[in-house]
N, C-alpha and C positions, 0 to 999 in steps of 0.2 A: 382379491389381490392385496397385498400390504404395500403401503405407501413407499416408494423407493426414494423419495426426496430426503435429503440429509439434514436440512435446517428447519423442520417445521417447528414453529412456535418459538424459534431464536430471535433474538431482538439485537439487530446489528446497528452500531454507530460507527460510521466511516467518514474519512476526508477524501478529497480528491476524487469524486464520483462524477463529474461532468463530462468526461471523455476518456477515450482510450483504456487502458488496463481497469480503471476505476469504474468506468461505465459497464465494461463487459462484466466485471466481477460483481456490481450491483445488481445487474440482471440476472445473473446466474444465481446468485444466493437467493433473490426473490423467488426465482423457479424452483428453488429448492425449498421454499416455504418461509423463509425469513421475513421480518419486517425490516426495512432497511431505512435509516435516516442518514442523509448525506450531507455534510458541510462543504462548501466549496466557495471560493472567491467569484467563481463564474456562475452566477445565479441562473443564467438563461440556460446554461448546458445541464446543471443540475437539475432543473425544472424538467428539461427535456428527458433526462434519464428517468426521473419520477414518472413522467407521463407514459414513456415506454413501459415501465413496470406495471402501472396502473392498466394499461391496455390489455396486459396479460393476465389480469385479475390479481395482481399482487397489491401489497400495501407499502407505501413508502412516503417519505417527506424530505424536502430540501431546505436548506437554510444557508444563508450567506454567512460566511466566517472567514475571517483573517487569522490563519493558524499561528501567526507570529505574535498575536495579542493574547496575551493570558487572559484577559477579562472576557474576549470573545470566545476563546475556547471554553472556559468555565460555564458561560451562558448557553453555548451550543450544546455541551454534553447534559447539562441539566434539562434543556428543552427536549433533547432526544430521550432522555430517560422518563420525562413527563409524558411525552407522546406515546411511548411504547409501554410505559408502566415498569421500567427497568431496562438493563443491558446485560446481554449474555456474550457478546462478541464485539471486540474492537479491530477495526481493520484501519491502521493509520498508513494511508497511502498517498497523501499530498506530498509533493516533490518539486524540486527545481533543478533544472540541468544547466550548467554553464561549462564551457570549455576554453582553454587557452594555454598557451606556455607559461611555466611557473614565474619566468621573470616579467612577463607582460600582463600577469593576472593582478587585479586590483584588490586591495584589502576590503572594499566594499562588496566586490563580487564574492569573495571568500566568506565574509561575514553573512551575507544573504544565503549562501548555501548552507551554511551551519544553522541559521536561524530558521529556514523552512524545513530542512531535512531532520537532523536528529532532534532539535529542539522542540519542533511540533510533536514528534512522537513523546518526548517527555511530558509536554504540556497535555497531551491527550491522556496518557497515563495517569498522570497525576488526578485528572478529575474522573476517569471512566472507572479507575480501579475500585473506589468505594462501591459503585453500583455493581460490579461484577462480585465483589465480596458480598453484597446484600443478596445477590442472587444464587448465592452458594458455590460459584465458581464460574469459569467460562474459558474463552480463549482470546488472545490478543495475537494479531498477525501484523507485523511490522514489515513494510516495504523497503527493502534495500535494493541492492543490485550486484550483479556478478563483478562490477567495478571495485566493490568492496573487497574482493579477494584476489583480483587480478587487474592490476594497473595498467595504464597504457599513455601514450603521448597525448598531452592536452587534457589528461583527466585526474591531475593530482588533486585539485581541490574538490572536485566531484567525488573521487575515490575516498578522500579522506572524509567526507561527510556522510557518506554510505556506511564506510567502516565504523564510524561513530555509532551507527544504528545497530550494527551488528553487536558491537560491545555492550551497549545499553540493553539490547534485547536479551542476551545471555545473564546478564546480571540480574535484570528484571525477573527472568524465569526462576532464577534461584531464590530471590527474595519471595516470590508469590507462589511458588509451588506448595508449600504447606496449607495454602488456602484454596487449593484445586483451581488455580488460575494458570492456565498455560501460556506461554509465550514462545512463538516462534518467529523467525526471520525468513522472508522469502526474497530470493535474489535471482530476478529474471536476467538472461542475457540480452542479446539485441531482440528488440521487438519493434515491429514495424509501425510506429507512431510518431506524430510529429513532435512529440516529446524530445526525441533524440536530436532534432534539427541542430542545435549549436554543435553536437559532437559531428553531425555530417558536414557541416560548414567547415569545421576545424580540418576535417579529413580531405576536404576538396571537392566535395559535392557527392551526389548519389552513387554516381559510378564507381567512385573511389571507396565508398562504404561498402557497395556491393562485391567489390574484388576482396576486401578485407574480410568481409563475412564469409565469403566462399573459401578463404583461406584457413580461416581459425576456427570455424564452426564446422564440427565434423557432419553434422546433419546438412550442411551446405545452404542454410536458409535462415532468415529470420522468423521468430515466432509471430502468431497473431494475438492480439490482446486476449480472445476467447481462449486460448491453450494456457495462459497464465492465470485467467480466472479459475479455471478447474483445480488448480493447486490452492488457490485462495478458499475455496469451498471445502476442500479437504481439510486444510488446516483449522479452518473455522469450526468444523464438524467434529462429532465423536468419532468420525472415523479415523481421527489422529490422536484419539484419547490418552495414548501412552507416549504421546511426543510432547517434549517441551525443550526448550534452550536449543533447538536445532536451527542450522543454517540451511536452508534448502536451496539448493541450485537448480534453475530451470532454464538451461543454457544451450541446449542442442549438443551437448557433449564436449563443451569447452573445457571442463574440468572432469 
């Protein structure tokens, strides 16, 4: 029987793998045969993800990294490439969520969103692309959000930061396509994780959030992280070999 795993032998460097979509994606990529190196400020959570992967027979490594610091990103990518012998896939998933009305939002909050969200994607690409080139090509998956294409009250800064990722991803895809490096942007809708707590608080609590979800999501519910992880594996693997520069909405039918 042939191996149905889609990432056998692939070497993945990713950010934000300590919990939520990141953890689910790291686990699923490992189950599909990838070696995964996780960078996260939450060292304990990242190490727990690695432990879960190893318990299933996979291979992974966790390293503490502040994705807002160029020197730390450079060192992290170099360490990942050294551990795996190269890089085939980059999954840039670290993110920050903040919500608030535009006139009440501070410049520091705005800058924090842009420093973590699009800037970290730029830094990871800057240092990972040479390794993907040396591997003869590969795949980069950028984590954005449905908020990048559909705004909402209290989401001006977050939507802007995630929209910057989609623009960066499309331009990067055009730049790297001649080198057989694909770049796609994943935009989840509502996902049931603590990451969304700032938005939930702005909306007035969980009951208010559930009411909004039931009204605007045709499937009538939030996703769970494992559902988004399936799309990460698809975009990372050769199953999507003729896809680049795409904005992939996994949003329960909002669009």
